[in-house]
N, C-alpha and C positions, 0 to 999 in steps of 0.2 A: 285260420290256417296259418301255418308257419311260412314266413317269407323266405324265398330263395336268396342265396348270396354267393359270393365268390368262391367259397370252398368247394362248391359243386364242380367247378371247372378244374380243380386239382385232379391229376390223374391217379393219385393214390386211392381215392375212394370211388367205387363204382356207382353207376346209376342205381343198381339194385340195393346197395348199402344205404344210399341216400333215401331211397324209397322206404326201406325198412325203418329208418330213423324218423322220417316224416310221419309215418303211420303212428308211431309212439307219441311224438310231439303233438300231433293233431288230436289224438285220443285224449291226452292229458288236458289239453286246452278245452275240448268239448266237455269233459267231465267236470272241470273246474267251473264252467258256466253253470252247471246244475247244482253246485255245492255252496252257493251263496258267498263266493269270494269276490273281492273287488280289487280294483287297481292291478289287474293282470297285465304283465308285460312280458314280451318275448325278446330275448337277446339274439345276437348274431350266432349262427351255427359256427362251431369251431372244432378243432381237434384238440383233445386232451390226452395226456399220457398218465397211465397209472402203472408205474414200474415200467416193464418192457412192453406193455400193451397200450395201443392207441385206440381212442374211442371218438366217435362223433358226439358232440355235446351242444345242446341248445339250452341256455339258461331261461327258466321261466320263474317269474316272481309274481306273487299274489298276496293280498292281505285277506286273512281269514276273518269270518264273521265272529262277533263276540260270542263267547260260549263254546266255540269250536276249538279243537286242538290240532296240531300237525298230525297227531296219531290218527284222528278221525279222517282227515283228508287223505293221508297215505293209505289207510285201509280202504277208503272208497275208490282210490285210483288203482288199487291192486286187484287182479293182475293186469298189466298193460298188454297191448298186442305183441310186445317183444317176447312175452311168455305164453300168452293164451291164443294169440292169432286173431284174425278177423274173417268173417263175421264172428263176433264174440261167442254167442251161445252155440253155434254150430261147431266152432273150434273146440270149445270146452267139452262138448259131447264126444267129438272125435278123439280127443286126448284121453278121455276116460275110457273109451272103447279100446284104444290101441295100446296104451301104456300098461305094462304089467307091474309097475312099481309106483309107490307113492312119491310125489315130487319133494316132499319134506322141505329141505333148505334150498331148493333149486334157485329160488329167486326172491326178490322183494325189493326193499329200499335200504340203502346204506347211507350214512352221512353223519353230520354233526348237529346237535341241538343245544340250545342254551336256555331254553325255557319251554313252557307248554305251548307257547304261541310262535316260536321262531325255530326254524330248522333249515338246513341245507342238505337236501336229499338227492340221491342219484338212483336211477333204476339199476339194480344189481342183477347180473345174469350169470355170474360164475361164483360158485360157492363150494365149500368142502365140509365134510363131516367126519370127525374121528370116530371110527366104529370099533376099534380095538387099539392096543398098543402098537400094532404093526400094520394097520390098514386105515387108509383114508378113502372115503367115498367122495368122488368129485362130481359136481353137477355143472354141466355146460349145455349149450344148445346152439342152434343155428336159425337164422331168419329164413323161413321158407316163403318164397313169393312165386309168382308166375314165372319169373326169370331164373329160378333156382335150378342148379345142376346137382343132382343127388350126391355124386362123388365129391364135388367141391364142398358141399355142405358138411358131409361126413368129415372131410379133411379139416374143415374149420373147427369142428368140435374137438378133434384130436389136438389141434394146435392150441386151442384154449386150455384143454386139460394139461397139455405139456407145460404151458406157462405156469399154471397153478402148481404143478408138480415140481418144476424147477425152483420156484419160490420156497416151497415146503422142504426141499432137499438142501437148502443152504446150510452152512455150518450152524447157524443159530438154531435150526430145528432138528438136525440129524439125531441128536440123542433122544428126542421125544417122538419123532414121527418117521420112523423108517418105512419106506414104501416098497412094494413089490410091483414088478411090471404087469403081473396078472390082474392088478386092480384096474387096468385100462382096456380090458377085453371088449371088443365090439359086441360080443354075444351076451354081455351082462346087462 
């Protein structure tokens, strides 16, 4: 299990957000135990920025077994509870029953690799897909726990989508990716 640290005391991150993060870290650690990795170590939980967005981050390092690749490890870890929920099979079944669309690029791992056996990967929860010259489909989500408030969760997804939209609407992207506000409808 992940060890608690001083970041929990900071007022910026709620108990619910720490709970969500711990679920993912603990899941990854439990899965790694089953994947014949060795020398697993867990670093201190910290806050990381990715552009204007801040994230909780807990570094996990492990040595993979001979013959394995980071791709096989990442595939075995996906999807994490950040995407699929817990208990895993019940959550997957509920998602399949309720969602009317395919998740496609909603999530996965993103990072840097320098060989078949070395990678620095992060659980990715915000993505976009260009569906035409004038439309981008955004994929975001919220961590639903016993302490969730539906309106706050919905607002969180809108804030995440707005962050992606703001990045895509910078001068660098305007000629390529014009967006319309109807792409962000709650009913879609």
